[in-house]
Steps between C-alpha positions, in 0.01 A plus 500: 500500500633845403474736807290800463695808599423869516631774274879538551714582684498209743761255603577132426694250706641233272588184700688239279590173652626139464345259744645208691355154445156421665228710637614504858199718601571760228170482335298580810735783605495649148104506523518655843746766400283589190196547723704692759635736224152572384427653859800731489451876437615594151476140355369516137531133370711212419576255223724195492628228279719195549657258263829422664576870533240679719400863438268680728425874443309687770377854448499779755403863531827628642858411616364546857239230446759263373723574802201431732434170324861401522512566880173320584582253772331195339644598169841505652446158642412372150810669361721318756336162421556582124867549545532193729271254321318596181743681269825410341536850370290823474511852390286796594460804268296810591387717198300814451239445218479816306297369212289195433269396212327195363217352322 
């Protein structure tokens, strides 16, 4: 599904990852984090795809909203578990969306 976003500018957090073998509780935590993110001030949407390489893009109103999400206690717990258990490697990129278009 393509996330519906407002007129720019807004911000995107691009999370690219390579997973370890097995689920190890990842699926449940991913669902929980998606629901928690939706409750955060400034959250605009998310879209994700995985076929070996995983890419999740979340959309936010401001850098402050992103910073608040990053520092959310339960999200920080999930981040630690990710480094310890679920990811071989990951990269986070934060971008300002200045223009978007589609059909």
